[in-house]
N, C-alpha and C positions, 0 to 999 in steps of 0.2 A: 546393518541399520539398527540405529537401538534405540532404548524405550525410555521408559520412567519408570516403570514401576519395579519397585520392590515386594510389593505385595501378594502380587502373585507370580508361578512359574511358568503357568498354561495362557500367559498370554503371547500369539504368534508375533516376536520379533524379525522375523524374516519373512519380508510379506514377498520377493518376488520369485524365488527357491522354495519350489514344491519338494525336488528331492533331498529336503534336509535331513542331516546324517539318527538316527533311531536314540539318541540322551534328547537333541532339542525336541521333535516331535513327542516326547514321554513329559519333556514343558510344559507342550501343549492343550496335554486330554483333557484336562478339567475344562476347556474352553469348545473341544474338540464337542464332546458331552452336552454341552452344554447349546450347539450349535450355534457360537459364536462367530458373526463373521468380523473379525476386526478391520474396517475400510477405511477408519479417522483418523487415529491417532500417530500412525508413522508414515506414513506418504499422504502427498499431495500437489495438486499441480501449480508450478511456480514460472510463472511465465507461460512457456510452454513447455516444457518438459515435465513429467512426472518425478520427483525426487524424495527421497529421507524426510523426515522431521524431525525437533527435537522441540523441547522448552526449555525454558531461559530459567535461568536461577537471578531470581528480582531480590530474592530474601538473602540476611546478611548471616553466612554462616558462623555464629559467633563462639567461637572455638579458643583455646589456651591461645592459639597462634593469632588470632585476632587481636586477641583484647592487650597479649602483651605488646602486638605491635600499635596499639591506640594508646597501651599507657607508655611508649617509649617517644609518642611523637611530642616535638618543643611545639610553642608558640608561629615560630617563623614559618613551619612545614603546615598550619593547619589552613595559614593567611594567602599561603605559595596553594591550595588547593583552591581556595575559593576565589582569588586571582585567578587561577588557571582556566576555573569554571566558567569567568564571565571574557577572559582569554576567545576560549573555545568558540563561545555563541559571537561576539566580534569578527574571528574565523571561519566561521559556517556562513555566517553572513556574509562579509566579501566573498567565498569562493560562491555560494549560490546565487549572488547578486550578478555577477563576472558570467558565470554562465550563463545565469537567463536571457542576458544582452547578447551575447552571443551568438544563442542559440537564434533568436530573433535576427541577430542581424544577418545568418548564413540564408535563414528560410528566405526571408525581402530578397538578398541576394542571388539567391539560386534562383526559387518561386519569382521576379522580377526577371530577369535574365531567360527564361525561358518563354514566359508568355510574349517578352518586347520580341523572339526571337519568333516568333509562331507570329504575330499580329504582322510581322513586314514582310512574310508571305503570305500572307492573308491581301495586305494592302496590295501585293501584285498581282492576287490575283489566282494563285498555288498553292489553294484549298487540301488539294490532298497530300502535297511534299508540307501541309502546314502542318496536316492530322500527325499522318507520320513523325513530323520532327518533332509538337507534343506528345504525341504516346510512344516515340522513341525514349525522348531525354525523361517520363514520367515511368516506363517500365527500366529502365537503366536506374533511377535512382530505387527505385522500388525494391532492386536484387540486390543495391548494395545494403542496405538497410536490412532487408530477411536474414543476407548470408555471414551481416554480422550476427544478428541474434541464435542463425542456428547453428553456426558453427564455433564465436566466441564464446556468445553469455546466454542462454535460453532462457535464463532468469529474467534479460534485458525486456520479452516480448509485453506486452501489453500493459495495461493500466502501469501497474504498480503499488496505486492503491490500498489492493485489497493485499498488499504481500506487506506491508508498511504498519497497516492498522492490525494485522496479524499479529506482527512484530512486536509493536507494544502493546499486544497484549498477551504475550508473551509466549508465541512463537517463536523459531528460530527452526531456519531454512539454509543449507548449505547454497552461498552465494548468492545472495537474496538483497547484501549490500557489499558485495565482494568489488573490488578496482576496476577489473573487469565489466563487470555489471556497470558500473558508472559510466565508463566510457561507452558501450554500446548503448548508455540511454541517453546520453550526446549526440551523437553520431547518428543514431539510428533513430530517431526522434529526428533533427535534422532532415536526415534524408526520404524520411516516409512525409511529414507535413509538407514539403518540397516538393515532394512526387503528385502532389494534388491531391493522396486522398483524403478522407474525410475524418477523421482527427486531428486532435490538437495535438499539444505539446505541454498540457497544462497538467493532465494525470502523469505524465513523466516528469514533467521537475520536479513534485514532489519527492518521488521517487529516487529523482538526483541526490536533493537536498538531504536527502536522508542517508541518499549514501555519502554524500562528502563528513556528513557529522558523526557519522559511523568509522569515518576513513581515519578523522582528526581523532576521534576516541581508545584508538586501537593500543594507544598507549607507545606508538611507534612498531619497530620490526624488528625484533633479530637475527631475520633472517639477513639482512641490508645492513643491519650493523648503524641502526636506526632508532635508537633508542635509547630514551632520558630515563633517569632515575626520579625526575621530578614527572613523570606520566605515568607512574607505576600504580597513581590513584587510580586512574579510571578503565582499568584493566579489570574488570566488572560490569555484568549486567545493569545493576540499575542505575549508573550512572550512564551508560552509554544510549540508555532508554531513556536519558531525559536531552541527551544531546539530540537524539532522531528526532527525539517531538522538535526541537528547537528545530531539529534541518528540515520537516515537512509543514515548517507555520513559513520556511524560507520560502522555500518551492512554491507555494501559493502567491509568497508576497514578490515573487520576482515574478510569477508564469501573469497577475494578473495589476499589476502592480499597486498590491491591496495589501498593505503593514498588516489591518487591525483586523482585517477580514481569515490574514494566511493565522492569527494568533485565535482566533474562532472557529475556525475549520481546524487548526492542531485540537482544541478543547471538544468542538462538538462531535467529532467525525473521524478523525485519527487515534487519538490518548484513548488508553481504559483507564488511565491512574494519574490524578491533576492535585497540585498544588500551586497556593500563591508565588513560593518563590519560582514557580517553574514557569508563572506566568509571566514575573517580571522578565526574566531571562531569554521567553521567549519575543517578547514583546519588545527587546532589547535587538536580540538577532532577526525581526524583522525591517525594523528601525533603520538599520546599518544597509541589511538590502534596500533599503525604498531611496536613503541618500544616494549609493553606487547607482541603484540606475537613473533616478534625475542631476546627477554630474553626466553620466554615460549619454544620456539620450540631448541634451545639451551640445556635448561635443559634437553629438549628428549633427545637430539640426545647421553647423554651418556646411552641409554637402559633402564632411569626410569620411560618409558611410554609403557610398556606392549610392544602391538602391533606397537603403534603407529609409535615410529621410527625416520623418517625421513618425511614420508607419509602424507595424512591425509591435511594440508594446501594446497589448490593447488599451487604450482608452476611449471611448465610446464616449465623448463630450458632449451630451443631448441639454444640455442647462439654459440652448437660446432657445426654446420657445417654453415659452413657463405652464405648468402643470395646471390649466382650468377644469373644476372636475365639479358636479353636481349630482344629487342625487340619482336623476336616473342612469349617470353613468356608473354609480356602483352594480345596478346590477350588468353592461356589458363587463365588467371587473370579475364578479361572479365566475357570471358563464365562459370567460377566459381561464377561472382557475378552478373548473370541473373539469374542463376539456384538456387544461391541459394533465393534470391526473388521470383521464381516462388517456391517454396518449401513452403519457409518461408509464404507466404500468404496464399498458400494451407493447411498451417500446424496452422492458426491463423483460418479460415475459419470453418474446422472438429474441431475443440479444443471448436470453440463456438456452433458450434452444439450436441455434443458434454454436454457439459455443460447444457446447455438447455435440454437434454434428462436429465441427473442424478439431476435435480432440481426438475423434478418430483418425482424421487426414494427418495431423501433427504425429501423432505418433510413433506414423509408421517411416519417420526417420527424414533427414535436412532437407534434402532434394527435393519430399512431398512438401514441404514448409512454405518455400521459396518458388514451388509451382502452383503452391497456393496465391502465395502471395502477389505474382505474376499476371493469373488468370485476373484479381480481384486490380490491378491495375488497369489492366485490359477494360474491365466494364467501368471502368471511372473516368476512362480515358474518353471511352465511350458517350456516355453520357453528357461528361462534359464539353465535349466539340460538338456532340449529334445532338443535345437537344436547344439550344438555342436558337437551329435552323427550324421547330416547329412556330417559333418566333416570328410576326410579324414585324418589320420596321416601323416606327415611328418617329414623324418627325419633330426634330425637336424643337424647346417648348420658345418663344422670344423671352427677351428678358432676364437671361437666363446669368448670375455671378459667373458662372464656371465654364468653362469651354464645351460646346458639346458639335458635333461628337468630342469623348475624351480622348486624349495625345497621353500613349503612351499607354504604362499599365494598372494603374488606378483610376479610380471614376463610378461618377454613378449611367455614366454614358459612354457605354460600347460602342464601335463601328458593327466590329466583329464585318457582315456578308454589307452591311447596307450601305448605300448610296451617299452623297454628301450633305450632310445636313440632317440624318437621319437618324439613330440609335438601334442597337436592338436593348431590350431592355429585360430578356431574361442570360444575355450573355455576361452582362452589368456585375448579375448574381452564381453563376456555376462556371465561368470562363473569369474565373480571379480568383485570389487568396482566400482564405477564411474572412483574417482580417477585414481586408475592403469589401466581401462580399458582407456580412455584419453591421461595417457602418452605412453604407448604401443603404441597410432596409429599419438603421438608426436614425436617418435622416427623416428631419421634422420640417414640417412645409409643405410636400413632394406630394399629395395622396395619388396624385395623379401620373405621375415619375414606373411604376408598376402597374400592369394592367390585375386584374383577378385573376383570369386563367394563369396567368404569365408567378405570380406565389401561385397557384395553387402546383403548379409542373415542379416548381421550387420548393415545394413542402414534401411531396412522394419523393422526387428525389433525394435528397439530403436524407428524410427518414428511413428509404428503406437501405441507402447507402450507409449510413451509418451505420444498421443494423448487420450488414454482412463483413465490412470494415473490419469492425469488432472481432478479436479472436483469431487476425490472422498472428504472423510473428512477425511484428512490426512494433516498436514502442505507439503506442497510440492512448492517446487521452479522450474521456467524452465531453468535456465542459460540451469545446466550440461543433461538434455536430448537434448536439444538444442547443444550446442557444443556436445555431443556426435554422435549425425546424420550430423553434419556440416563435422565433421571429418572425418567419414566414408565414406560421399560423394568426402571428398578435396581429400581424400589419395587415394580414389579406380582410381581416373580424376590424378591423378600425375603419381601412377602406371603404365595407361594404356599411359600415355607421354613418361614415359619412356627414352631413349635415344634421345626422341625430342626433348628435354627441359634441360635446367641448374637448374632449380627449384626442391630440393626433395622432396622425399613422404611427408618426416615428415611435410615441411613447405606450400604442396599443405595439408596438411590436414589441419593448422595453418589459413589458406587462408577458408579454406572451410567450418570454424567452423566463422570466422570472416562472412562468405558473410552468413548464416542460420542464426547466431546472428545479421544481422539488416534487412534481412528477414524479421524476425518473433519480433524484438523490433521496431524495426525501429530508434533507434539511431544508433548515429553515432562518438562523439569529445567523448563521458566517454567510449563508448566500445572501442576505437581503443585503448585508454590509460588502459584502462584494462589487454588487452589482450597481452597490451604494456609491462605490468608488472607481468601481468604473466609467460610469454614465456623471459623475460629478452635479448630482442632482437629486438635491437632500427632498423635493418636495415632492419626490415624489414615493419618499418612504410608507405613507400609509397605505398608500394603493399597493402595494407591492409586498409590505406586511401580510393586509388583508390575501394576496392573491397566490403564495406562498402558506398561508395556512390553510390554505382551501384546497389548492393542486398536491399537498402529502397530505390531508386530510382522508379526500375523492381518493387515493391513490395505495394510500397504509390498508382500505378495505379489499384491496385485488391482491397483492404481493405485499414482499418485504422492498428498500432501497435496492438500486442497482449492486455496492457494492458489499452489500450485507449476504444479499444473495450469490454474488459473484465467490465470494469467501467461504458459503458454505457451500456450493460446487465445485470448487478449488479442494476440500476434502478438508480444510485449516479446522480443527481441533478447538475454536474459538467457544473463548467463555464469556456471556452476555450479564447484560448488570442485571439482571434478576433472571429470579430460578423458572425453570418451567413448573406448571400445576402440580404436574402427576409427581413430580419431587415431592411434595407435603407426604405423600403416602405411605415413603419410601424412609429407613431410619438408614444413616452410614452405613452397616452393616451388613448392608442389603445389599450392598455394592463391591464388596470388600471379599473377594476371594483370596485363598491360600495353593498351596503349602507357601510359608513367607522363607525369607532370605532373609536371615541375619546373622552376627558376626558376635563373637564374645568381646569385650574393652581389652583383652590382650588375645591374638587373633593367629592360629598357626598363617606361616605363609602359603604353604600349599594349599589351607582351604580357601583363603582369599583369590589365587590364582581361578583354583575352579571354578570359585561363580563367577569370577568376571568374563572367564571363557564360555561357560553355560547360559549365562545370561544375559541380556542389553541391560539391565536396569541400572539407572544414574546415581539411586540413595539404600541406603542399604541402615538400618536400625541397630546400632550398636546396643546391648545386653550385657550386662556386668551382673557377675553368677558368683558366688562363692568361692574363694573365700573372699574375692575383691568387694564385696557384697553382701551382707546376711542373707539376703536372699533377691532372687532374679528381679532386679530395674533395668529401669528402659534410661538406659548412661543417653541419650541424643542419636541424631543421623548422621550420617560417612554417606559424603560423596566419593563417584567413583572416579570423577576424573582428580581428587585429596588422595584416594585412595595409590593412583595410580604415581603421583610425587610421590610420595613418603615408600613404591615400594621401590620405583626407581634410588632411594637414600641407600636404600637397602640399610636401614638402623633394626638392625637384626639382633635375637639373644637367646642366645641358647634354653635358657633356662624361661619360666614365663612369669617373668617382671613386670616391675613398670617402671618404662624408663622414659618417661615425659618431659622431665628437664635437660636429657640429651642429645631429645627431636627437638628443643623448642630452642637451645643454644646452636645445634647445626644448621635446622632450617630457617628460612623465616618466609611471615604473611603473603612477602609477592613473590615467593618461589610456587604458591599455588594459587597464584590471579591466573584470569584467564587468559588463558594465550588470542593475540588476534586472528580475526579468519577461522578458527576452529585449530592453530598450530601444534596443538597441545600436546603430550603425551601420550602413544600409542599403546594399547598391550603387550602390539607384535613389538613395539622400539624395546622391552624390559630382556631383560638376560637372567634369570634364575634358574641356578644352579641345585644338583640333585640334592645335597648338601644343607643351601637353604629353603629348600620347599620344606624341610620338618623345624624349622628355624621359627621366632616367633617374634612378634610386631605389636607394638604397642600403641590399639586409636584413638587413645583417650586424646593428645596433643590435635584434632582436627577432627575432630568428633563435635560435632552442634549440639550444645549443651540443653539448648534451651528451642528445643522446633515445634511449632506448634499443634496441638496434639487439641482433639473434639471427642467427646465421649460415643462409645456405638451405637450409644440410642438417638442422639443427635439427630436433629430433622437432614433429610441429605439437602432438602432445599437450603435450611439453611449455612449447610455445610459450604455450599455452591458458591453461598454469595459472601461466606470467608474466605474462602480460596481463590475469590476473586476480586475479593477486595482488597487484599494483604499484598494477591501479585504472588501468590504461592504457583512452589511447583510441587512439594510434596507435606500433606498432611495424614500425620499419625493419628490412628486411631489406636483408641486406650479400651480396654475391657470396664465394664460399669463397676464389678462386684471385686471385689476380692481375689485370690487365691488362686488364679488363672494367670497363664504369660502374661507379661507384663502390656506387651503389643500384639493390636487385633489384627492389623495389618497397614497399608499404607494408602492414602488414595490420591494419587493423582489429575492431571490435567483429559484424559482417558474416560475416566471412569466416569465425568460428568457429560458426556458425550450420548445424546440420544442414542442413536447405534448401540450404545454400549447397554444404555438401562434398558431397551426395548429390549434387544437379543436375550436378556434377562428375565426381563417378565412379558413375553406377548401377552398377555392378556394385555395390558396398560394399556387404556385408546390413548395418544400422546394429540393436547387439543390443538385444533387451525388458525 
């Protein structure tokens, strides 16, 4: 397992193996003396598995090769680069839109067929056979989703939003955006949602969009001879970061048919770095998604898409009932916001505890993951099929525009076990697809359609099932369970208010969904716009804003948002936008420890190989010493990946002389570009002879001569903000006084994590 530090040798860079060789244990000694347990910087839970993690190189390596490459570029190549960026944005939009449509088409047809089959058996009074068919279909679909996640791509389990959020913050993990993860995310999400789990396909769509963007931005594949010269511009983390940001926005746009909401989601929740050029490109990507989806949905209205019809893509149009409200109604809205904040924070707390429990089960192996999924599937099937039997049959209201009881799989008036001209209101909610259940709850002008007891039972069932389902080894989103639970208590309160309020029960359901979303996810602007685009009701904007602000404020007093909580729980070293208060009492040199691993500007090959084998560091300071300079001075920083490429090129000399011009002629900047999916040069690939070990190599051509540096007395809080805002991987700490070595150490992401700092200084009490 690799690690970013070159400032310390005592950091445990192989966490899994306790019985390491003596030389490595010696490197750890300084931290062992201080009782440091490094459990955040190298290992994190990705999907359902524990994986080694790395940091991303967002900083441009300003070395001789890079500058030569820019000088040699013609105007045509620069225009080509700009056109390619927009072309890739277009392709991301097209790809994500098509996948979003395919997801919905598949889910609606599979789930619809399953519900129709069960309904037909129930009409023949074969209730036990109906349950066996229903539960059997659910278990088969659940096993298919779990098997894909357990054996093919464990990184595809869960929502994927915490992983994408961490990636855009600068944290890389194996397989997080790999082609296998994309495949499993698409089909696992289809099987999981169709299996009747209380999960959504919206979170997985964000991860799917990010995977599509990463795949397109990898510059082809040398392995399969699918690489082109003009795609080499994107073989760096900086451009891939922008593409993944576009992909995450496209995922939200495809899931909710909300292009503006997608852009705001990427800005508010996903991305850590933003600029106006990226805003424009992201908006273009989501606009492409919207156009693709609109065209495909119009095609399906002709009945050529099986059971899909006009449903599937969530669009809950509630603008048929105008929103009239008075001052007393605002009290009800405030109450909904407070309830949403309390329920949302409790939901986050319970999800955290369940995830910690499930991780103990999941780490025992793939078979245990699948067994857990089967148990939750059977529990969900029993609730979906069993709860409606507790509800009484209700006579169909007269003068209805729609048929009662409902024929087929959709509609508000499910017959279930009831006699003719009667319906089961609880079956209309639980024995249905999630999208249809939300439509039923948002339906306006039908206060008496659902009994209070029905709404109460449905709320508790969805609330509890949503908690126990999230964390199993299937791709699962949180939006739909949260919208369902929030809409149910919103409609419950709206029905109870009845004649006392001007607000319709369907509009109260919408406000309830908004309050619960705000209480769990702690987003405001993006959620407000997404819900407005979903419901097509601009008149609800003031109330929506009010309820979101109140629910977020109330919930923030208890705990963090669900995605922030999960990023921390999974162990990602996420850099917050603000520094922790206790960092103001420390300076940069307080968290830097040694000894330091550095190289001379012209270094012996044997020394390079020894350092690369003995440490897992990804950055090394290069120091020029006499006769190359009058006194020791910091030349810059060289990356591990660049050293490996240079050693493979074998541009060695027997004497300690500069050979920079020879290296720049034989090696080009694109030779040092980041390989796709981490398939770069490995240390094991190098074949260095004993004679070559005694030779020298000039590091100046590949040394970043302008690394970011801070003086050792800089406040750690300032250094943390600088590190995060610039998207750095390494921050050099230089001495304040002359006459000392030119570099004190290097700060990396791990040095700013609370576990590391509080481990060094246990007397510091962090603010809660």
